[in-house]
One Martini backbone bead per residue (centre of mass of N, CA, C, O) as a GRO file, in nm:
protein
  481
    1MET     BB    1   1.954   3.161  -1.644
    2ARG     BB    2   1.648   2.998  -1.574
    3SER     BB    3   1.549   2.673  -1.445
    4LEU     BB    4   1.333   2.397  -1.506
    5VAL     BB    5   1.256   2.106  -1.312
    6TRP     BB    6   1.107   1.797  -1.407
    7PHE     BB    7   0.971   1.584  -1.197
    8ARG     BB    8   0.929   1.228  -1.164
    9ARG     BB    9   1.123   0.935  -1.185
   10ASP     BB   10   1.350   1.140  -0.994
   11LEU     BB   11   1.358   1.140  -0.652
   12ARG     BB   12   1.645   1.325  -0.656
   13VAL     BB   13   1.975   1.464  -0.626
   14ASP     BB   14   2.148   1.240  -0.680
   15ASP     BB   15   2.219   1.153  -0.985
   16ASN     BB   16   2.074   1.393  -1.164
   17THR     BB   17   2.082   1.487  -1.479
   18ALA     BB   18   1.891   1.732  -1.507
   19LEU     BB   19   1.973   1.884  -1.250
   20SER     BB   20   2.272   1.909  -1.312
   21ALA     BB   21   2.245   2.065  -1.579
   22ALA     BB   22   2.086   2.303  -1.472
   23ALA     BB   23   2.297   2.399  -1.261
   24ARG     BB   24   2.531   2.439  -1.473
   25ASN     BB   25   2.335   2.641  -1.683
   26SER     BB   26   2.230   2.830  -1.430
   27ASP     BB   27   2.278   3.165  -1.323
   28GLU     BB   28   1.958   3.201  -1.186
   29GLY     BB   29   1.873   2.919  -1.125
   30VAL     BB   30   1.653   2.666  -0.967
   31VAL     BB   31   1.344   2.493  -1.044
   32GLY     BB   32   1.103   2.285  -0.910
   33VAL     BB   33   0.869   2.028  -1.045
   34PHE     BB   34   0.550   1.869  -0.965
   35LEU     BB   35   0.300   1.654  -1.114
   36LEU     BB   36  -0.015   1.587  -1.035
   37SER     BB   37  -0.191   1.271  -1.174
   38PRO     BB   38  -0.452   1.103  -1.070
   39ALA     BB   39  -0.619   1.025  -1.321
   40GLN     BB   40  -0.385   0.884  -1.470
   41TRP     BB   41  -0.301   0.684  -1.245
   42LEU     BB   42  -0.567   0.533  -1.244
   43GLU     BB   43  -0.551   0.443  -1.544
   44HIS     BB   44  -0.263   0.292  -1.466
   45ASP     BB   45  -0.304   0.135  -1.182
   46ASP     BB   46  -0.207   0.271  -0.941
   47ALA     BB   47  -0.115   0.233  -0.620
   48PRO     BB   48  -0.169   0.356  -0.313
   49CYS     BB   49   0.114   0.273  -0.197
   50LYS     BB   50   0.272   0.418  -0.422
   51ILE     BB   51   0.172   0.706  -0.372
   52GLU     BB   52   0.269   0.719  -0.080
   53PHE     BB   53   0.568   0.681  -0.151
   54TRP     BB   54   0.595   0.930  -0.329
   55LEU     BB   55   0.519   1.139  -0.110
   56ARG     BB   56   0.751   1.070   0.078
   57SER     BB   57   0.975   1.125  -0.136
   58LEU     BB   58   0.898   1.421  -0.190
   59GLU     BB   59   0.958   1.527   0.088
   60ALA     BB   60   1.258   1.454   0.082
   61LEU     BB   61   1.324   1.619  -0.169
   62ARG     BB   62   1.240   1.895  -0.065
   63ASP     BB   63   1.450   1.900   0.166
   64ASP     BB   64   1.702   1.871  -0.013
   65LEU     BB   65   1.646   2.123  -0.189
   66ASN     BB   66   1.637   2.336   0.037
   67GLU     BB   67   1.946   2.312   0.102
   68LEU     BB   68   1.990   2.442  -0.208
   69ASN     BB   69   1.770   2.657  -0.283
   70ILE     BB   70   1.542   2.462  -0.416
   71PRO     BB   71   1.240   2.483  -0.521
   72LEU     BB   72   0.929   2.294  -0.475
   73LEU     BB   73   0.668   2.254  -0.694
   74ILE     BB   74   0.310   2.193  -0.672
   75ARG     BB   75   0.108   2.048  -0.922
   76THR     BB   76  -0.194   2.006  -1.120
   77ALA     BB   77  -0.232   1.731  -1.372
   78GLY     BB   78  -0.454   1.504  -1.400
   79ARG     BB   79  -0.364   1.495  -1.696
   80PHE     BB   80  -0.131   1.487  -1.943
   81ASP     BB   81  -0.272   1.716  -2.125
   82GLU     BB   82  -0.207   1.938  -1.886
   83ALA     BB   83   0.106   1.979  -1.872
   84PRO     BB   84   0.196   2.208  -2.065
   85GLU     BB   85   0.042   2.445  -1.922
   86ALA     BB   86   0.154   2.402  -1.637
   87LEU     BB   87   0.453   2.454  -1.708
   88LEU     BB   88   0.425   2.734  -1.837
   89SER     BB   89   0.310   2.871  -1.587
   90VAL     BB   90   0.558   2.824  -1.404
   91ALA     BB   91   0.769   2.963  -1.581
   92ARG     BB   92   0.639   3.242  -1.572
   93GLU     BB   93   0.618   3.279  -1.261
   94THR     BB   94   0.958   3.222  -1.228
   95GLY     BB   95   1.144   3.296  -1.486
   96CYS     BB   96   1.172   3.058  -1.684
   97ARG     BB   97   1.371   2.955  -1.996
   98ALA     BB   98   1.395   2.646  -1.900
   99LEU     BB   99   1.376   2.285  -1.962
  100HIS     BB  100   1.421   1.994  -1.751
  101PHE     BB  101   1.437   1.631  -1.827
  102ASN     BB  102   1.360   1.295  -1.774
  103ARG     BB  103   1.305   1.020  -1.938
  104GLU     BB  104   1.033   0.833  -2.066
  105TYR     BB  105   0.887   0.506  -2.221
  106GLU     BB  106   0.607   0.517  -2.241
  107VAL     BB  107   0.363   0.602  -2.447
  108ASN     BB  108   0.219   0.831  -2.287
  109GLU     BB  109   0.478   0.973  -2.193
  110ARG     BB  110   0.597   1.036  -2.474
  111ARG     BB  111   0.360   1.204  -2.574
  112ARG     BB  112   0.368   1.416  -2.354
  113ASP     BB  113   0.659   1.515  -2.404
  114ALA     BB  114   0.625   1.605  -2.695
  115THR     BB  115   0.410   1.819  -2.635
  116CYS     BB  116   0.576   1.986  -2.435
  117VAL     BB  117   0.804   2.065  -2.619
  118GLU     BB  118   0.634   2.210  -2.833
  119HIS     BB  119   0.493   2.416  -2.644
  120LEU     BB  120   0.750   2.550  -2.511
  121GLU     BB  121   0.904   2.626  -2.768
  122ALA     BB  122   0.676   2.808  -2.882
  123ALA     BB  123   0.721   3.000  -2.611
  124GLY     BB  124   1.065   3.015  -2.592
  125LEU     BB  125   1.182   2.763  -2.478
  126SER     BB  126   1.425   2.563  -2.348
  127VAL     BB  127   1.456   2.205  -2.427
  128GLN     BB  128   1.559   1.914  -2.220
  129GLY     BB  129   1.650   1.576  -2.252
  130PHE     BB  130   1.732   1.279  -2.047
  131THR     BB  131   1.936   1.020  -1.942
  132ASP     BB  132   1.828   0.817  -1.633
  133HIS     BB  133   1.631   0.556  -1.599
  134VAL     BB  134   1.878   0.453  -1.758
  135LEU     BB  135   2.186   0.348  -1.881
  136LEU     BB  136   2.068   0.332  -2.178
  137GLU     BB  137   1.945   0.439  -2.459
  138PRO     BB  138   1.700   0.369  -2.643
  139GLY     BB  139   1.875   0.257  -2.949
  140GLU     BB  140   2.180   0.168  -2.859
  141VAL     BB  141   2.079  -0.141  -2.822
  142LEU     BB  142   2.170  -0.337  -3.095
  143THR     BB  143   2.169  -0.518  -3.349
  144GLN     BB  144   2.324  -0.576  -3.647
  145ALA     BB  145   2.034  -0.501  -3.791
  146GLY     BB  146   1.902  -0.263  -3.599
  147ASP     BB  147   1.757  -0.404  -3.363
  148PHE     BB  148   1.578  -0.496  -3.114
  149TYR     BB  149   1.590  -0.686  -2.859
  150SER     BB  150   1.423  -1.022  -2.756
  151VAL     BB  151   1.681  -1.123  -2.599
  152PHE     BB  152   1.867  -1.111  -2.321
  153THR     BB  153   2.160  -1.221  -2.345
  154PRO     BB  154   2.258  -1.042  -2.586
  155PHE     BB  155   2.187  -0.780  -2.449
  156GLN     BB  156   2.375  -0.807  -2.208
  157ARG     BB  157   2.640  -0.817  -2.367
  158ARG     BB  158   2.608  -0.545  -2.514
  159CYS     BB  159   2.567  -0.368  -2.266
  160ALA     BB  160   2.833  -0.436  -2.124
  161GLY     BB  161   3.016  -0.333  -2.351
  162LEU     BB  162   2.922  -0.036  -2.348
  163LEU     BB  163   2.986   0.017  -2.045
  164ARG     BB  164   3.287  -0.033  -2.066
  165GLU     BB  165   3.350   0.188  -2.278
  166ARG     BB  166   3.200   0.442  -2.116
  167GLY     BB  167   3.102   0.396  -1.850
  168ILE     BB  168   2.985   0.490  -1.504
  169GLU     BB  169   2.841   0.793  -1.480
  170GLU     BB  170   2.781   1.043  -1.255
  171ALA     BB  171   2.606   1.301  -1.152
  172ALA     BB  172   2.633   1.600  -1.027
  173ARG     BB  173   2.593   1.770  -0.749
  174PRO     BB  174   2.445   2.031  -0.648
  175SER     BB  175   2.480   2.345  -0.544
  176ARG     BB  176   2.434   2.605  -0.363
  177GLN     BB  177   2.201   2.862  -0.392
  178ASP     BB  178   2.047   3.134  -0.438
  179PRO     BB  179   1.779   3.283  -0.372
  180ILE     BB  180   1.462   3.294  -0.515
  181ARG     BB  181   1.292   3.546  -0.699
  182LEU     BB  182   1.023   3.692  -0.794
  183PRO     BB  183   0.965   3.893  -1.061
  184GLU     BB  184   0.737   4.081  -0.940
  185SER     BB  185   0.775   4.090  -0.603
  186GLY     BB  186   1.061   3.958  -0.481
  187ALA     BB  187   0.995   3.710  -0.350
  188VAL     BB  188   1.068   3.430  -0.198
  189LEU     BB  189   1.089   3.111  -0.312
  190LYS     BB  190   0.885   2.845  -0.210
  191SER     BB  191   0.797   2.558  -0.108
  192ASP     BB  192   0.559   2.324  -0.119
  193THR     BB  193   0.310   2.154  -0.005
  194LEU     BB  194   0.188   1.830   0.072
  195PRO     BB  195  -0.018   1.595   0.031
  196SER     BB  196  -0.146   1.306   0.201
  197VAL     BB  197  -0.372   1.284  -0.021
  198LEU     BB  198  -0.555   1.142  -0.300
  199GLU     BB  199  -0.780   1.133  -0.523
  200GLY     BB  200  -0.859   0.779  -0.548
  201PHE     BB  201  -0.652   0.721  -0.288
  202PRO     BB  202  -0.666   0.525  -0.053
  203ARG     BB  203  -0.575   0.395   0.216
  204SER     BB  204  -0.378   0.106   0.245
  205GLY     BB  205  -0.253   0.007   0.545
  206ILE     BB  206   0.047   0.024   0.503
  207ASP     BB  207   0.337   0.029   0.646
  208PRO     BB  208   0.556   0.292   0.608
  209GLY     BB  209   0.815   0.144   0.728
  210LEU     BB  210   0.863  -0.047   0.482
  211TRP     BB  211   0.863   0.244   0.291
  212ALA     BB  212   1.072   0.459   0.308
  213GLY     BB  213   1.151   0.766   0.212
  214GLY     BB  214   1.416   0.837   0.019
  215GLU     BB  215   1.762   0.836  -0.050
  216GLU     BB  216   1.875   0.757   0.223
  217GLU     BB  217   1.727   0.485   0.234
  218ALA     BB  218   1.834   0.370  -0.030
  219HIS     BB  219   2.137   0.376   0.048
  220ARG     BB  220   2.106   0.196   0.295
  221ARG     BB  221   2.008  -0.055   0.143
  222LEU     BB  222   2.247  -0.088  -0.041
  223GLU     BB  223   2.466  -0.119   0.175
  224ARG     BB  224   2.341  -0.362   0.322
  225PHE     BB  225   2.331  -0.557   0.086
  226LEU     BB  226   2.643  -0.550   0.011
  227SER     BB  227   2.747  -0.625   0.313
  228GLN     BB  228   2.522  -0.881   0.388
  229LYS     BB  229   2.388  -1.035   0.102
  230VAL     BB  230   2.528  -1.066  -0.185
  231ALA     BB  231   2.698  -1.328  -0.148
  232GLY     BB  232   2.399  -1.497  -0.119
  233TYR     BB  233   2.207  -1.427  -0.364
  234GLU     BB  234   2.193  -1.662  -0.564
  235ASP     BB  235   2.050  -1.851  -0.347
  236GLY     BB  236   1.849  -1.651  -0.174
  237ARG     BB  237   1.649  -1.518  -0.393
  238ASP     BB  238   1.438  -1.786  -0.388
  239LEU     BB  239   1.379  -1.730  -0.067
  240PRO     BB  240   1.112  -1.588   0.096
  241ALA     BB  241   1.195  -1.636   0.409
  242ARG     BB  242   1.434  -1.464   0.322
  243ASP     BB  243   1.649  -1.174   0.365
  244ALA     BB  244   1.810  -1.159   0.036
  245THR     BB  245   1.723  -0.888  -0.071
  246SER     BB  246   1.715  -0.544  -0.145
  247ARG     BB  247   1.443  -0.377  -0.179
  248LEU     BB  248   1.475  -0.150  -0.437
  249SER     BB  249   1.241  -0.131  -0.647
  250PRO     BB  250   1.084   0.129  -0.557
  251TYR     BB  251   1.335   0.321  -0.591
  252LEU     BB  252   1.379   0.270  -0.893
  253ALA     BB  253   1.092   0.330  -1.003
  254ALA     BB  254   1.105   0.638  -0.865
  255GLY     BB  255   1.408   0.748  -0.854
  256VAL     BB  256   1.557   0.748  -0.562
  257ILE     BB  257   1.750   0.569  -0.732
  258SER     BB  258   2.002   0.491  -0.938
  259PRO     BB  259   2.124   0.267  -1.164
  260ARG     BB  260   2.419   0.363  -1.146
  261ARG     BB  261   2.465   0.333  -0.845
  262CYS     BB  262   2.405   0.032  -0.834
  263LEU     BB  263   2.612  -0.067  -1.045
  264ARG     BB  264   2.869   0.044  -0.926
  265ALA     BB  265   2.844  -0.111  -0.658
  266ALA     BB  266   2.833  -0.397  -0.785
  267VAL     BB  267   3.103  -0.389  -0.932
  268LYS     BB  268   3.275  -0.347  -0.685
  269ALA     BB  269   3.174  -0.617  -0.545
  270ASN     BB  270   3.291  -0.766  -0.829
  271GLY     BB  271   3.586  -0.654  -0.886
  272GLY     BB  272   3.510  -0.468  -1.155
  273ARG     BB  273   3.276  -0.650  -1.279
  274LEU     BB  274   3.012  -0.726  -1.512
  275GLU     BB  275   3.137  -1.010  -1.560
  276GLY     BB  276   3.155  -1.239  -1.360
  277GLY     BB  277   3.296  -1.349  -1.072
  278HIS     BB  278   3.077  -1.316  -0.831
  279PRO     BB  279   2.773  -1.461  -0.801
  280GLY     BB  280   2.610  -1.247  -0.651
  281PRO     BB  281   2.675  -0.978  -0.800
  282GLU     BB  282   2.629  -1.089  -1.084
  283GLN     BB  283   2.326  -1.144  -1.046
  284TRP     BB  284   2.244  -0.850  -0.980
  285ILE     BB  285   2.337  -0.730  -1.244
  286SER     BB  286   2.139  -0.893  -1.412
  287GLU     BB  287   1.882  -0.765  -1.287
  288LEU     BB  288   1.941  -0.476  -1.381
  289LEU     BB  289   1.936  -0.562  -1.690
  290TRP     BB  290   1.645  -0.654  -1.696
  291ARG     BB  291   1.527  -0.378  -1.648
  292GLU     BB  292   1.651  -0.254  -1.900
  293PHE     BB  293   1.526  -0.438  -2.113
  294TYR     BB  294   1.221  -0.354  -2.056
  295GLN     BB  295   1.261  -0.054  -2.131
  296HIS     BB  296   1.343  -0.106  -2.430
  297ILE     BB  297   1.085  -0.253  -2.518
  298LEU     BB  298   0.889  -0.009  -2.500
  299VAL     BB  299   1.022   0.120  -2.759
  300GLY     BB  300   1.054  -0.119  -2.969
  301HIS     BB  301   0.751  -0.232  -2.842
  302PRO     BB  302   0.472  -0.050  -2.783
  303ARG     BB  303   0.237  -0.265  -2.752
  304VAL     BB  304   0.298  -0.342  -2.448
  305SER     BB  305   0.152  -0.059  -2.355
  306MET     BB  306  -0.141  -0.181  -2.507
  307HIS     BB  307  -0.233  -0.478  -2.426
  308ARG     BB  308  -0.010  -0.646  -2.580
  309ALA     BB  309   0.144  -0.895  -2.728
  310PHE     BB  310   0.448  -0.969  -2.832
  311ARG     BB  311   0.335  -1.236  -2.936
  312GLU     BB  312   0.101  -1.220  -3.176
  313GLU     BB  313  -0.003  -1.519  -3.196
  314THR     BB  314  -0.119  -1.518  -2.890
  315GLU     BB  315  -0.392  -1.363  -2.949
  316ALA     BB  316  -0.550  -1.643  -3.022
  317ILE     BB  317  -0.601  -1.699  -2.742
  318GLU     BB  318  -0.853  -1.858  -2.533
  319TRP     BB  319  -0.935  -1.748  -2.251
  320ASN     BB  320  -1.056  -1.762  -1.968
  321ASP     BB  321  -1.382  -1.665  -1.782
  322ASP     BB  322  -1.330  -1.666  -1.431
  323ASP     BB  323  -1.420  -1.488  -1.161
  324GLU     BB  324  -1.391  -1.685  -0.921
  325GLN     BB  325  -1.098  -1.768  -0.971
  326PHE     BB  326  -0.979  -1.486  -0.969
  327ALA     BB  327  -1.065  -1.416  -0.679
  328ALA     BB  328  -0.909  -1.647  -0.544
  329TRP     BB  329  -0.635  -1.546  -0.630
  330CYS     BB  330  -0.641  -1.258  -0.513
  331GLU     BB  331  -0.722  -1.372  -0.204
  332GLY     BB  332  -0.585  -1.647  -0.126
  333ARG     BB  333  -0.795  -1.928  -0.227
  334THR     BB  334  -0.678  -2.200  -0.403
  335GLY     BB  335  -0.516  -2.439  -0.225
  336TYR     BB  336  -0.226  -2.308  -0.266
  337PRO     BB  337  -0.012  -2.197  -0.039
  338LEU     BB  338   0.204  -2.031  -0.192
  339VAL     BB  339   0.009  -1.861  -0.355
  340ASP     BB  340  -0.158  -1.746  -0.114
  341ALA     BB  341   0.075  -1.616   0.043
  342ALA     BB  342   0.163  -1.423  -0.181
  343MET     BB  343  -0.109  -1.269  -0.218
  344ARG     BB  344  -0.122  -1.169   0.079
  345SER     BB  345   0.147  -1.017   0.084
  346LEU     BB  346   0.065  -0.803  -0.120
  347ARG     BB  347  -0.159  -0.668   0.057
  348THR     BB  348   0.029  -0.613   0.326
  349THR     BB  349   0.308  -0.484   0.158
  350GLY     BB  350   0.326  -0.418  -0.169
  351TRP     BB  351   0.486  -0.694  -0.215
  352MET     BB  352   0.696  -0.931  -0.413
  353HIS     BB  353   0.861  -1.194  -0.463
  354ASN     BB  354   0.997  -1.301  -0.752
  355ARG     BB  355   0.934  -1.601  -0.740
  356LEU     BB  356   0.625  -1.545  -0.672
  357ARG     BB  357   0.557  -1.401  -0.933
  358MET     BB  358   0.596  -1.647  -1.109
  359VAL     BB  359   0.409  -1.848  -0.971
  360THR     BB  360   0.140  -1.681  -0.980
  361ALA     BB  361   0.140  -1.623  -1.286
  362MET     BB  362   0.143  -1.920  -1.381
  363PHE     BB  363  -0.113  -2.007  -1.241
  364LEU     BB  364  -0.310  -1.819  -1.384
  365THR     BB  365  -0.221  -1.893  -1.694
  366LYS     BB  366  -0.212  -2.222  -1.663
  367ASP     BB  367  -0.408  -2.337  -1.447
  368LEU     BB  368  -0.651  -2.119  -1.508
  369PHE     BB  369  -0.640  -1.976  -1.787
  370LEU     BB  370  -0.586  -1.666  -1.758
  371ASP     BB  371  -0.546  -1.360  -1.837
  372TRP     BB  372  -0.259  -1.177  -1.794
  373ARG     BB  373  -0.390  -0.888  -1.778
  374ARG     BB  374  -0.529  -0.930  -1.505
  375GLY     BB  375  -0.272  -0.972  -1.339
  376GLU     BB  376  -0.123  -0.716  -1.413
  377GLN     BB  377  -0.334  -0.523  -1.293
  378HIS     BB  378  -0.335  -0.627  -1.002
  379PHE     BB  379  -0.045  -0.564  -0.939
  380MET     BB  380  -0.051  -0.258  -0.995
  381ARG     BB  381  -0.281  -0.212  -0.765
  382HIS     BB  382  -0.048  -0.325  -0.525
  383LEU     BB  383   0.230  -0.206  -0.603
  384VAL     BB  384   0.503  -0.017  -0.499
  385ASP     BB  385   0.680  -0.113  -0.779
  386GLY     BB  386   0.520  -0.022  -1.012
  387ASP     BB  387   0.614  -0.130  -1.351
  388LEU     BB  388   0.554  -0.175  -1.667
  389GLY     BB  389   0.800  -0.320  -1.779
  390SER     BB  390   0.842  -0.540  -1.556
  391ASN     BB  391   0.552  -0.642  -1.528
  392ASN     BB  392   0.498  -0.717  -1.820
  393GLY     BB  393   0.744  -0.896  -1.866
  394GLY     BB  394   0.675  -1.105  -1.645
  395TRP     BB  395   0.393  -1.188  -1.745
  396GLN     BB  396   0.478  -1.273  -2.037
  397TRP     BB  397   0.667  -1.490  -1.950
  398ALA     BB  398   0.461  -1.673  -1.796
  399ALA     BB  399   0.254  -1.679  -2.057
  400SER     BB  400   0.417  -1.711  -2.332
  401THR     BB  401   0.406  -1.394  -2.490
  402GLY     BB  402   0.702  -1.297  -2.477
  403THR     BB  403   1.005  -1.224  -2.404
  404ASP     BB  404   1.191  -1.483  -2.335
  405ALA     BB  405   0.994  -1.698  -2.284
  406ALA     BB  406   0.842  -1.939  -2.149
  407PRO     BB  407   0.780  -2.227  -2.235
  408TYR     BB  408   0.467  -2.360  -2.271
  409PHE     BB  409   0.573  -2.648  -2.130
  410ARG     BB  410   0.671  -2.466  -1.889
  411ILE     BB  411   0.524  -2.567  -1.579
  412PHE     BB  412   0.458  -2.493  -1.277
  413ASN     BB  413   0.456  -2.659  -0.974
  414PRO     BB  414   0.326  -2.541  -0.683
  415VAL     BB  415   0.431  -2.768  -0.494
  416SER     BB  416   0.724  -2.788  -0.582
  417GLN     BB  417   0.791  -2.492  -0.529
  418SER     BB  418   0.732  -2.507  -0.226
  419ARG     BB  419   0.938  -2.729  -0.148
  420ARG     BB  420   1.191  -2.578  -0.265
  421TYR     BB  421   1.145  -2.253  -0.152
  422ASP     BB  422   0.965  -2.363   0.124
  423PRO     BB  423   1.046  -2.626   0.296
  424GLU     BB  424   0.936  -2.530   0.601
  425GLY     BB  425   0.692  -2.314   0.571
  426ARG     BB  426   0.743  -2.018   0.671
  427PHE     BB  427   0.594  -1.837   0.471
  428ILE     BB  428   0.323  -1.965   0.487
  429ARG     BB  429   0.270  -1.931   0.799
  430GLU     BB  430   0.294  -1.620   0.801
  431HIS     BB  431   0.035  -1.578   0.580
  432LEU     BB  432  -0.117  -1.858   0.698
  433PRO     BB  433  -0.259  -1.903   0.997
  434GLU     BB  434  -0.442  -2.165   0.934
  435LEU     BB  435  -0.142  -2.340   0.897
  436ARG     BB  436   0.030  -2.348   1.170
  437GLU     BB  437  -0.063  -2.652   1.271
  438VAL     BB  438   0.081  -2.765   1.040
  439GLU     BB  439   0.301  -3.020   0.994
  440GLY     BB  440   0.549  -3.000   0.812
  441SER     BB  441   0.507  -3.095   0.474
  442ALA     BB  442   0.189  -3.067   0.478
  443VAL     BB  443   0.174  -2.755   0.412
  444HIS     BB  444   0.176  -2.796   0.090
  445GLU     BB  445  -0.080  -3.028   0.140
  446PRO     BB  446  -0.318  -3.019   0.365
  447ILE     BB  447  -0.563  -3.184   0.257
  448ALA     BB  448  -0.396  -3.444   0.170
  449LYS     BB  449  -0.166  -3.462   0.428
  450ALA     BB  450  -0.394  -3.365   0.670
  451PRO     BB  451  -0.661  -3.543   0.751
  452LEU     BB  452  -0.702  -3.478   1.063
  453LEU     BB  453  -0.726  -3.153   0.995
  454ALA     BB  454  -0.902  -3.085   0.748
  455GLY     BB  455  -1.190  -3.052   0.883
  456GLY     BB  456  -1.065  -2.790   1.065
  457LEU     BB  457  -0.986  -2.626   0.827
  458ASP     BB  458  -0.961  -2.284   0.700
  459TYR     BB  459  -0.927  -2.440   0.402
  460PRO     BB  460  -0.905  -2.499   0.078
  461SER     BB  461  -0.939  -2.667  -0.184
  462PRO     BB  462  -0.832  -2.719  -0.478
  463ILE     BB  463  -0.948  -2.550  -0.778
  464VAL     BB  464  -0.725  -2.727  -0.928
  465ASP     BB  465  -0.581  -2.955  -1.144
  466HIS     BB  466  -0.268  -2.952  -1.245
  467GLY     BB  467  -0.244  -3.175  -1.458
  468LYS     BB  468  -0.487  -3.092  -1.631
  469ALA     BB  469  -0.408  -2.793  -1.671
  470ARG     BB  470  -0.148  -2.845  -1.823
  471GLU     BB  471  -0.270  -2.984  -2.071
  472ARG     BB  472  -0.452  -2.756  -2.158
  473ALA     BB  473  -0.231  -2.545  -2.214
  474ILE     BB  474  -0.067  -2.701  -2.419
  475GLU     BB  475  -0.294  -2.737  -2.630
  476ALA     BB  476  -0.345  -2.435  -2.680
  477PHE     BB  477  -0.058  -2.374  -2.792
  478LYS     BB  478  -0.051  -2.580  -3.018
  479ALA     BB  479  -0.294  -2.460  -3.183
  480ILE     BB  480  -0.118  -2.186  -3.267
  481ARG     BB  481   0.121  -2.340  -3.434
   0.00000   0.00000   0.00000
């Protein structure tokens, strides 16, 4: 039997569960297919830099598959409802009688997959889905009452317990197969070329060298992080001026590296322990399980995939509707240097440090009191690592509407955050060139603390008074209690 492997957010050869199973069970070879869905990706607010990264990673995947004599076919199914017929057409064209894929967990993706399974099975194909994008299948990590967890710490304990019991096994890499010939002509099936751009996704202008595609680069980053950075990760991860994090999030989001590979390597660095051990590796393991937690939430509470608050009572909040303030936040001209530097770094790099994601999100939702959904969408439209589960989870945490959310009265002071996490102003000066001449700690409050320079600075005064904004947000949350 010949099998078709449908690649999605699993753009790798190593430790790919569906690909490994297909190679093991297909005595007539394996064919890969990837469906370009630009109309659907636009609807999902995927960023141009993210699509560019996917295309670079697809090129690397195609080259890796070619070494195994596994052709990668590229087809277009502009929207998800076109996927069933596109897959069936490829299966018939190539003589495949089975389809293998790794599951995805957002609402639209799950609906698409269910339709594809029904359509292809009705046409006589064998169809199998696999757990791969997560460490444990959503629905396996449940409370004693049989519910999905809504608080991270008990989820983490339960998840760690299950992983200890079962082990963290990687899927076998496929071996080289004989060239595949087309059923009708007998010609050798070759991989398709990839487009350099897709309609609707203009060039981002972001240096592609920042996010090289392919699993070789992902493995290089993982090795460098664990050998050079992870020991100081617990302290360094909150300091945006330091290169102290793995920067693997785009590779995990696109499946260019598997969560199992990352976790196994982290556990090894932690002396074989999932919990306890060395502070740096232990903290990074915790971050991997946060990613897992948010993927499980997508399945247990699908409303978060549909622009709904996890905490339903917070739907009663009447957020402000100020387009000028929202534009100032988006463009990095709020008058709060750390917020502005973070927002400008997002535009120039396609990525944002996790501490700064929290600071900017809380500023939008608590200081400006603007709807978290506007910020969530803006991030997705600019992030190279845009992932619904993690992005939505982070935004709802900051807005106090989500799982394990920040208490509504815990509101970051953007100046205090700046002084604490960028004490020398290195990150601020890197991304706000207009403040490079401001000396010392005045860079955190340039208009108030550098009066001799203030008149000549091309930098705005704060657009909101933090103290007053804080009280407004607290009162609004009290009102819905």
